[in-house]
N, CA, C and O atoms as CSV, one atom per row, in Angstrom:
chain,resi,resn,atom,element,x,y,z
A,1,MET,N,N,12.609,-38.285,-25.977
A,1,MET,CA,C,13.315,-37.092,-26.204
A,1,MET,C,C,12.338,-36.128,-25.606
A,1,MET,O,O,11.267,-35.873,-26.155
A,2,ALA,N,N,12.738,-35.573,-24.426
A,2,ALA,CA,C,11.756,-34.434,-23.605
A,2,ALA,C,C,12.036,-33.083,-24.617
A,2,ALA,O,O,11.129,-32.606,-25.298
A,3,ASN,N,N,13.240,-32.613,-24.612
A,3,ASN,CA,C,13.475,-31.503,-25.450
A,3,ASN,C,C,13.008,-31.175,-26.698
A,3,ASN,O,O,13.761,-31.344,-27.657
A,4,VAL,N,N,11.980,-30.767,-26.850
A,4,VAL,CA,C,11.556,-30.596,-28.582
A,4,VAL,C,C,11.926,-29.214,-28.869
A,4,VAL,O,O,11.572,-28.349,-28.068
A,5,ILE,N,N,12.634,-28.876,-29.973
A,5,ILE,CA,C,13.106,-27.703,-30.669
A,5,ILE,C,C,11.956,-27.254,-31.456
A,5,ILE,O,O,11.376,-28.045,-32.200
A,6,SER,N,N,11.580,-26.003,-31.335
A,6,SER,CA,C,10.549,-25.586,-32.296
A,6,SER,C,C,11.161,-25.102,-33.650
A,6,SER,O,O,12.360,-24.826,-33.692
A,7,ASP,N,N,10.385,-24.994,-34.734
A,7,ASP,CA,C,10.900,-24.531,-36.024
A,7,ASP,C,C,11.361,-23.090,-36.049
A,7,ASP,O,O,12.164,-22.590,-36.837
A,8,GLU,N,N,10.661,-22.458,-34.968
A,8,GLU,CA,C,10.986,-20.963,-34.766
A,8,GLU,C,C,12.369,-20.723,-34.343
A,8,GLU,O,O,13.082,-19.814,-34.766
A,9,THR,N,N,12.768,-21.819,-33.271
A,9,THR,CA,C,14.112,-21.483,-32.626
A,9,THR,C,C,15.037,-22.008,-33.663
A,9,THR,O,O,16.093,-21.383,-33.766
A,10,ILE,N,N,14.866,-23.027,-34.457
A,10,ILE,CA,C,16.009,-23.262,-35.540
A,10,ILE,C,C,15.975,-22.287,-36.457
A,10,ILE,O,O,17.105,-22.089,-36.903
A,11,GLU,N,N,14.929,-21.403,-37.057
A,11,GLU,CA,C,15.124,-20.168,-37.761
A,11,GLU,C,C,15.958,-18.952,-37.289
A,11,GLU,O,O,16.713,-18.241,-37.952
A,12,TYR,N,N,15.638,-18.893,-35.996
A,12,TYR,CA,C,16.180,-17.998,-35.226
A,12,TYR,C,C,17.896,-18.179,-35.032
A,12,TYR,O,O,18.721,-17.267,-34.992
A,13,VAL,N,N,18.129,-19.570,-34.933
A,13,VAL,CA,C,19.741,-19.768,-34.558
A,13,VAL,C,C,20.030,-19.835,-36.134
A,13,VAL,O,O,21.237,-19.733,-36.356
A,14,GLY,N,N,19.373,-19.957,-37.101
A,14,GLY,CA,C,20.294,-19.949,-38.519
A,14,GLY,C,C,20.514,-18.475,-38.759
A,14,GLY,O,O,21.589,-18.046,-39.178
A,15,ILE,N,N,19.243,-17.533,-38.424
A,15,ILE,CA,C,19.556,-16.147,-38.704
A,15,ILE,C,C,20.830,-15.677,-37.839
A,15,ILE,O,O,21.735,-14.950,-38.250
A,16,LEU,N,N,20.729,-16.162,-36.737
A,16,LEU,CA,C,22.291,-15.662,-35.710
A,16,LEU,C,C,23.467,-16.214,-36.389
A,16,LEU,O,O,24.487,-15.547,-36.563
A,17,ALA,N,N,23.337,-17.395,-36.764
A,17,ALA,CA,C,24.432,-18.238,-37.378
A,17,ALA,C,C,24.795,-17.672,-38.787
A,17,ALA,O,O,25.900,-17.904,-39.279
A,18,LYS,N,N,23.721,-16.825,-39.517
A,18,LYS,CA,C,23.680,-16.507,-40.778
A,18,LYS,C,C,24.158,-17.815,-41.853
A,18,LYS,O,O,25.100,-18.009,-42.622
A,19,LEU,N,N,22.864,-18.613,-41.399
A,19,LEU,CA,C,23.014,-19.767,-42.435
A,19,LEU,C,C,21.739,-20.025,-43.094
A,19,LEU,O,O,20.670,-19.916,-42.494
A,20,GLU,N,N,21.835,-20.369,-44.337
A,20,GLU,CA,C,20.725,-20.733,-45.146
A,20,GLU,C,C,20.358,-22.254,-45.125
A,20,GLU,O,O,20.989,-23.003,-45.871
A,21,LEU,N,N,19.423,-22.733,-44.355
A,21,LEU,CA,C,19.494,-24.274,-44.084
A,21,LEU,C,C,18.356,-24.707,-44.917
A,21,LEU,O,O,17.508,-23.842,-45.140
A,22,THR,N,N,18.145,-26.071,-45.501
A,22,THR,CA,C,17.356,-26.612,-46.262
A,22,THR,C,C,16.394,-27.258,-44.958
A,22,THR,O,O,16.623,-27.333,-43.751
A,23,GLU,N,N,15.361,-27.630,-45.691
A,23,GLU,CA,C,14.068,-28.349,-44.935
A,23,GLU,C,C,14.963,-29.376,-44.119
A,23,GLU,O,O,15.076,-29.246,-42.900
A,24,GLU,N,N,15.468,-30.192,-44.671
A,24,GLU,CA,C,16.301,-31.629,-44.276
A,24,GLU,C,C,17.183,-31.037,-43.319
A,24,GLU,O,O,17.187,-31.535,-42.193
A,25,GLU,N,N,17.948,-30.040,-43.566
A,25,GLU,CA,C,19.133,-29.687,-42.554
A,25,GLU,C,C,18.510,-29.131,-41.509
A,25,GLU,O,O,19.039,-29.317,-40.414
A,26,LYS,N,N,17.414,-28.424,-41.559
A,26,LYS,CA,C,16.584,-27.840,-40.277
A,26,LYS,C,C,16.034,-28.909,-39.279
A,26,LYS,O,O,16.024,-28.739,-38.059
A,27,GLU,N,N,15.527,-30.153,-39.990
A,27,GLU,CA,C,15.168,-31.231,-39.408
A,27,GLU,C,C,16.237,-31.865,-38.222
A,27,GLU,O,O,16.142,-32.038,-37.007
A,28,LYS,N,N,17.397,-32.137,-39.331
A,28,LYS,CA,C,18.382,-32.670,-38.561
A,28,LYS,C,C,18.875,-31.860,-37.389
A,28,LYS,O,O,19.109,-32.382,-36.299
A,29,ALA,N,N,19.005,-30.766,-37.597
A,29,ALA,CA,C,19.542,-29.537,-36.450
A,29,ALA,C,C,18.552,-29.848,-35.240
A,29,ALA,O,O,18.924,-30.175,-34.113
A,30,LYS,N,N,17.192,-29.689,-35.667
A,30,LYS,CA,C,16.334,-29.849,-34.281
A,30,LYS,C,C,16.425,-31.238,-33.637
A,30,LYS,O,O,16.168,-31.351,-32.438
A,31,LYS,N,N,16.780,-32.308,-34.380
A,31,LYS,CA,C,17.047,-33.345,-33.777
A,31,LYS,C,C,18.407,-33.581,-32.777
A,31,LYS,O,O,18.474,-34.205,-31.718
A,32,ASP,N,N,19.255,-32.989,-33.372
A,32,ASP,CA,C,20.719,-32.622,-32.828
A,32,ASP,C,C,20.649,-31.585,-31.657
A,32,ASP,O,O,21.429,-31.789,-30.728
A,33,MET,N,N,19.945,-30.664,-31.589
A,33,MET,CA,C,19.725,-29.529,-30.714
A,33,MET,C,C,19.032,-30.413,-29.362
A,33,MET,O,O,19.447,-30.331,-28.206
A,34,GLY,N,N,17.833,-31.301,-29.846
A,34,GLY,CA,C,17.263,-31.915,-28.590
A,34,GLY,C,C,17.961,-32.978,-28.088
A,34,GLY,O,O,17.888,-33.248,-26.889
A,35,ARG,N,N,18.696,-33.682,-28.926
A,35,ARG,CA,C,19.632,-34.649,-27.949
A,35,ARG,C,C,20.849,-33.776,-27.205
A,35,ARG,O,O,21.435,-34.240,-26.227
A,36,MET,N,N,21.093,-32.780,-27.632
A,36,MET,CA,C,22.070,-31.998,-26.681
A,36,MET,C,C,21.548,-31.633,-25.388
A,36,MET,O,O,22.043,-31.838,-24.280
A,37,LEU,N,N,20.522,-31.085,-25.687
A,37,LEU,CA,C,19.445,-30.639,-24.381
A,37,LEU,C,C,19.125,-31.828,-23.760
A,37,LEU,O,O,19.136,-31.807,-22.530
A,38,ASP,N,N,18.857,-32.806,-24.287
A,38,ASP,CA,C,18.607,-34.008,-23.082
A,38,ASP,C,C,19.707,-34.375,-22.393
A,38,ASP,O,O,19.654,-34.625,-21.189
A,39,TYR,N,N,20.986,-34.453,-23.214
A,39,TYR,CA,C,22.309,-34.579,-22.340
A,39,TYR,C,C,22.547,-33.829,-21.134
A,39,TYR,O,O,22.872,-34.319,-20.052
A,40,ILE,N,N,22.352,-32.524,-21.405
A,40,ILE,CA,C,22.393,-31.621,-20.531
A,40,ILE,C,C,21.581,-31.839,-19.121
A,40,ILE,O,O,22.022,-31.633,-17.990
A,41,ASP,N,N,20.212,-32.334,-19.508
A,41,ASP,CA,C,19.439,-32.619,-18.335
A,41,ASP,C,C,19.870,-33.859,-17.882
A,41,ASP,O,O,19.795,-33.993,-16.661
A,42,LYS,N,N,20.303,-34.814,-18.516
A,42,LYS,CA,C,20.959,-36.033,-17.859
A,42,LYS,C,C,22.233,-35.547,-16.922
A,42,LYS,O,O,22.352,-36.090,-15.823
A,43,LEU,N,N,23.040,-34.695,-17.264
A,43,LEU,CA,C,24.162,-34.217,-16.648
A,43,LEU,C,C,23.685,-33.463,-15.372
A,43,LEU,O,O,24.284,-33.482,-14.297
A,44,ASN,N,N,22.508,-32.786,-15.638
A,44,ASN,CA,C,21.737,-31.959,-14.213
A,44,ASN,C,C,21.488,-33.056,-13.251
A,44,ASN,O,O,21.519,-32.714,-12.069
A,45,GLU,N,N,21.229,-34.395,-13.523
A,45,GLU,CA,C,20.847,-35.252,-12.559
A,45,GLU,C,C,22.033,-35.660,-11.639
A,45,GLU,O,O,21.794,-36.338,-10.639
A,46,LEU,N,N,23.353,-35.260,-11.948
A,46,LEU,CA,C,24.281,-35.876,-11.217
A,46,LEU,C,C,24.509,-35.129,-10.004
A,46,LEU,O,O,24.454,-33.901,-10.071
A,47,ASP,N,N,24.789,-35.764,-8.770
A,47,ASP,CA,C,24.989,-35.138,-7.628
A,47,ASP,C,C,26.231,-34.675,-7.318
A,47,ASP,O,O,27.010,-35.467,-6.787
A,48,THR,N,N,26.670,-33.272,-7.595
A,48,THR,CA,C,27.831,-32.834,-7.741
A,48,THR,C,C,27.853,-31.837,-6.130
A,48,THR,O,O,28.523,-30.805,-6.084
A,49,GLU,N,N,27.205,-32.224,-5.150
A,49,GLU,CA,C,27.392,-31.821,-3.850
A,49,GLU,C,C,28.747,-31.935,-3.264
A,49,GLU,O,O,29.176,-33.073,-3.071
A,50,GLY,N,N,29.472,-30.927,-2.958
A,50,GLY,CA,C,30.856,-31.198,-2.477
A,50,GLY,C,C,31.849,-31.270,-3.685
A,50,GLY,O,O,33.002,-31.646,-3.473
A,51,ILE,N,N,31.556,-31.020,-4.595
A,51,ILE,CA,C,32.610,-31.307,-5.720
A,51,ILE,C,C,32.887,-29.673,-6.061
A,51,ILE,O,O,32.010,-28.840,-6.289
A,52,GLU,N,N,34.105,-29.482,-6.038
A,52,GLU,CA,C,34.613,-27.990,-6.142
A,52,GLU,C,C,34.573,-27.863,-7.831
A,52,GLU,O,O,34.739,-28.863,-8.530
A,53,PRO,N,N,34.329,-26.491,-8.419
A,53,PRO,CA,C,34.304,-26.212,-9.811
A,53,PRO,C,C,35.805,-26.414,-10.295
A,53,PRO,O,O,36.750,-26.229,-9.528
A,54,MET,N,N,35.960,-26.802,-11.608
A,54,MET,CA,C,37.470,-26.632,-12.035
A,54,MET,C,C,37.140,-26.118,-13.555
A,54,MET,O,O,36.146,-26.183,-14.278
A,55,SER,N,N,38.195,-25.685,-13.661
A,55,SER,CA,C,38.363,-24.955,-15.470
A,55,SER,C,C,39.298,-25.988,-16.437
A,55,SER,O,O,39.439,-25.822,-17.648
A,56,HIS,N,N,39.830,-26.952,-15.750
A,56,HIS,CA,C,40.597,-27.981,-16.337
A,56,HIS,C,C,40.597,-29.205,-15.763
A,56,HIS,O,O,40.482,-29.242,-14.538
A,57,VAL,N,N,40.726,-30.489,-16.532
A,57,VAL,CA,C,40.487,-31.779,-15.832
A,57,VAL,C,C,41.846,-31.976,-15.089
A,57,VAL,O,O,41.853,-32.475,-13.964
A,58,PHE,N,N,42.997,-31.587,-15.709
A,58,PHE,CA,C,44.180,-31.312,-14.848
A,58,PHE,C,C,44.584,-30.252,-14.136
A,58,PHE,O,O,44.241,-29.157,-14.582
A,59,SER,N,N,45.280,-30.275,-13.056
A,59,SER,CA,C,45.778,-29.033,-12.440
A,59,SER,C,C,46.720,-28.441,-13.147
A,59,SER,O,O,47.770,-29.009,-13.446
A,60,VAL,N,N,46.353,-26.933,-13.566
A,60,VAL,CA,C,47.366,-26.194,-14.252
A,60,VAL,C,C,48.138,-25.318,-13.346
A,60,VAL,O,O,47.598,-24.545,-12.555
A,61,ASN,N,N,49.602,-25.477,-13.500
A,61,ASN,CA,C,50.403,-24.249,-12.800
A,61,ASN,C,C,51.197,-23.511,-13.835
A,61,ASN,O,O,51.669,-24.040,-14.841
A,62,ASN,N,N,51.309,-22.251,-13.509
A,62,ASN,CA,C,52.286,-21.594,-14.364
A,62,ASN,C,C,53.416,-21.789,-13.916
A,62,ASN,O,O,53.620,-21.886,-12.706
A,63,VAL,N,N,54.358,-21.882,-14.823
A,63,VAL,CA,C,56.010,-22.092,-14.709
A,63,VAL,C,C,56.547,-20.632,-14.903
A,63,VAL,O,O,56.659,-20.246,-16.066
A,64,PHE,N,N,56.936,-19.673,-13.758
A,64,PHE,CA,C,57.442,-18.853,-14.098
A,64,PHE,C,C,58.870,-18.807,-14.009
A,64,PHE,O,O,59.437,-19.638,-13.300
A,65,ARG,N,N,59.560,-17.901,-14.668
A,65,ARG,CA,C,61.246,-17.828,-14.817
A,65,ARG,C,C,61.454,-16.383,-14.728
A,65,ARG,O,O,60.634,-15.471,-14.836
A,66,GLU,N,N,62.703,-16.356,-14.512
A,66,GLU,CA,C,63.304,-15.010,-14.384
A,66,GLU,C,C,63.253,-14.038,-15.676
A,66,GLU,O,O,63.567,-14.553,-16.749
A,67,ASP,N,N,62.971,-12.999,-15.664
A,67,ASP,CA,C,62.666,-12.177,-17.051
A,67,ASP,C,C,64.357,-11.682,-17.212
A,67,ASP,O,O,64.859,-10.778,-16.546
A,68,VAL,N,N,64.985,-12.395,-18.119
A,68,VAL,CA,C,66.540,-12.125,-18.215
A,68,VAL,C,C,66.931,-11.761,-19.706
A,68,VAL,O,O,66.894,-12.681,-20.524
A,69,VAL,N,N,67.229,-10.750,-20.043
A,69,VAL,CA,C,67.805,-10.518,-21.531
A,69,VAL,C,C,68.964,-11.252,-21.846
A,69,VAL,O,O,70.020,-11.013,-21.260
A,70,VAL,N,N,68.871,-12.180,-22.769
A,70,VAL,CA,C,69.886,-13.135,-23.226
A,70,VAL,C,C,70.698,-12.617,-24.562
A,70,VAL,O,O,71.843,-12.950,-24.869
A,71,ASN,N,N,69.937,-11.831,-25.193
A,71,ASN,CA,C,70.676,-11.316,-26.491
A,71,ASN,C,C,71.443,-9.976,-26.584
A,71,ASN,O,O,72.232,-9.588,-27.445
A,72,GLY,N,N,71.010,-9.396,-25.499
A,72,GLY,CA,C,71.765,-8.232,-25.203
A,72,GLY,C,C,71.605,-6.936,-26.403
A,72,GLY,O,O,70.799,-6.943,-27.333
A,73,ASP,N,N,72.233,-6.256,-26.206
A,73,ASP,CA,C,72.514,-4.901,-27.161
A,73,ASP,C,C,73.347,-5.193,-28.248
A,73,ASP,O,O,74.484,-4.723,-28.226
A,74,ASP,N,N,72.921,-6.020,-29.385
A,74,ASP,CA,C,73.813,-6.356,-30.617
A,74,ASP,C,C,73.262,-5.464,-31.691
A,74,ASP,O,O,72.906,-6.016,-32.732
A,75,ARG,N,N,73.161,-4.373,-31.600
A,75,ARG,CA,C,72.647,-3.388,-32.711
A,75,ARG,C,C,73.604,-3.618,-34.086
A,75,ARG,O,O,73.158,-4.057,-35.145
A,76,ASP,N,N,74.791,-3.291,-33.889
A,76,ASP,CA,C,75.638,-3.695,-34.857
A,76,ASP,C,C,75.417,-4.762,-35.748
A,76,ASP,O,O,75.279,-4.632,-36.964
A,77,SER,N,N,75.384,-5.845,-35.106
A,77,SER,CA,C,75.152,-7.213,-35.809
A,77,SER,C,C,74.025,-7.210,-36.245
A,77,SER,O,O,73.921,-7.706,-37.367
A,78,ILE,N,N,72.920,-6.754,-35.685
A,78,ILE,CA,C,71.555,-6.849,-36.444
A,78,ILE,C,C,71.412,-5.870,-37.638
A,78,ILE,O,O,70.657,-6.218,-38.546
A,79,LEU,N,N,72.002,-4.784,-37.725
A,79,LEU,CA,C,71.881,-3.813,-38.639
A,79,LEU,C,C,72.864,-4.173,-39.828
A,79,LEU,O,O,72.729,-3.609,-40.914
A,80,LYS,N,N,73.920,-5.181,-39.601
A,80,LYS,CA,C,74.761,-5.212,-40.624
A,80,LYS,C,C,74.160,-5.730,-41.921
A,80,LYS,O,O,74.775,-5.551,-42.973
A,81,ASN,N,N,72.871,-6.428,-41.902
A,81,ASN,CA,C,72.291,-6.892,-43.188
A,81,ASN,C,C,71.061,-5.901,-43.512
A,81,ASN,O,O,70.194,-6.155,-44.348
A,82,ALA,N,N,71.111,-4.844,-42.797
A,82,ALA,CA,C,69.932,-3.990,-43.318
A,82,ALA,C,C,70.334,-3.250,-44.454
A,82,ALA,O,O,71.478,-2.828,-44.629
A,83,PRO,N,N,69.070,-3.049,-45.471
A,83,PRO,CA,C,69.614,-2.662,-46.861
A,83,PRO,C,C,69.714,-0.894,-46.788
A,83,PRO,O,O,70.222,-0.161,-47.637
A,84,GLU,N,N,68.976,-0.444,-45.327
A,84,GLU,CA,C,69.292,0.950,-45.592
A,84,GLU,C,C,69.174,1.243,-43.890
A,84,GLU,O,O,68.279,0.642,-43.297
A,85,LYS,N,N,69.837,1.920,-43.314
A,85,LYS,CA,C,69.824,2.364,-41.816
A,85,LYS,C,C,70.305,3.975,-41.971
A,85,LYS,O,O,70.982,4.610,-42.780
A,86,LYS,N,N,69.498,4.296,-40.620
A,86,LYS,CA,C,69.753,5.678,-39.987
A,86,LYS,C,C,69.424,5.745,-38.727
A,86,LYS,O,O,68.410,5.322,-38.171
A,87,ASP,N,N,70.674,6.507,-38.139
A,87,ASP,CA,C,70.605,6.659,-36.814
A,87,ASP,C,C,70.394,5.253,-35.755
A,87,ASP,O,O,69.704,5.147,-34.740
A,88,GLY,N,N,71.061,4.503,-36.272
A,88,GLY,CA,C,71.129,3.224,-35.506
A,88,GLY,C,C,69.795,2.427,-35.570
A,88,GLY,O,O,69.416,1.778,-34.595
A,89,ALA,N,N,69.033,2.488,-36.820
A,89,ALA,CA,C,67.738,1.646,-36.934
A,89,ALA,C,C,67.376,1.479,-38.358
A,89,ALA,O,O,67.628,2.279,-39.258
A,90,PHE,N,N,66.910,0.630,-38.435
A,90,PHE,CA,C,66.431,0.263,-39.954
A,90,PHE,C,C,65.609,1.528,-40.516
A,90,PHE,O,O,64.811,2.197,-39.860
A,91,LYS,N,N,65.960,1.717,-41.848
A,91,LYS,CA,C,65.466,2.655,-42.452
A,91,LYS,C,C,64.278,2.147,-43.647
A,91,LYS,O,O,64.645,1.466,-44.605
A,92,VAL,N,N,63.043,2.497,-43.501
A,92,VAL,CA,C,62.019,1.839,-44.293
A,92,VAL,C,C,61.055,2.854,-44.850
A,92,VAL,O,O,60.645,3.843,-44.243
A,93,PRO,N,N,60.723,2.472,-46.148
A,93,PRO,CA,C,59.735,3.511,-47.003
A,93,PRO,C,C,58.567,4.069,-46.296
A,93,PRO,O,O,57.975,3.194,-45.664
A,94,ARG,N,N,58.102,5.114,-46.210
A,94,ARG,CA,C,57.194,5.731,-45.698
A,94,ARG,C,C,55.837,5.201,-46.162
A,94,ARG,O,O,55.587,5.083,-47.362
A,95,THR,N,N,54.915,4.866,-45.151
A,95,THR,CA,C,53.764,4.009,-45.493
A,95,THR,C,C,52.528,5.056,-45.241
A,95,THR,O,O,51.353,4.786,-45.489
A,96,VAL,N,N,52.938,6.139,-44.773
A,96,VAL,CA,C,51.608,6.990,-44.277
A,96,VAL,C,C,51.920,8.390,-44.789
A,96,VAL,O,O,53.059,8.749,-44.490
A,97,GLU,N,N,51.385,9.053,-45.309
A,97,GLU,CA,C,51.496,10.602,-45.720
A,97,GLU,C,C,50.987,11.574,-44.474
A,97,GLU,O,O,50.998,12.798,-44.602
């Protein structure tokens, strides 16, 4: 394991994450972080020359559709079940004075 994480780094990450770690948890976190950094180093060894960057493994295409109103202006039907209505809209209790 070439990447050794210091105790100060674990303390700092714990503060940022607002975690209170026991000594045992700190040791485990140090090992886990070290393994993550080792894996990143391994990935950096790969030859990516000529490989285009991507944001998804599969190609993603937006499917656009026409923006068409399908339910129309059915105000009377919508307001039929309103407990109270005023000027063609729902009347609700005032929430702000």
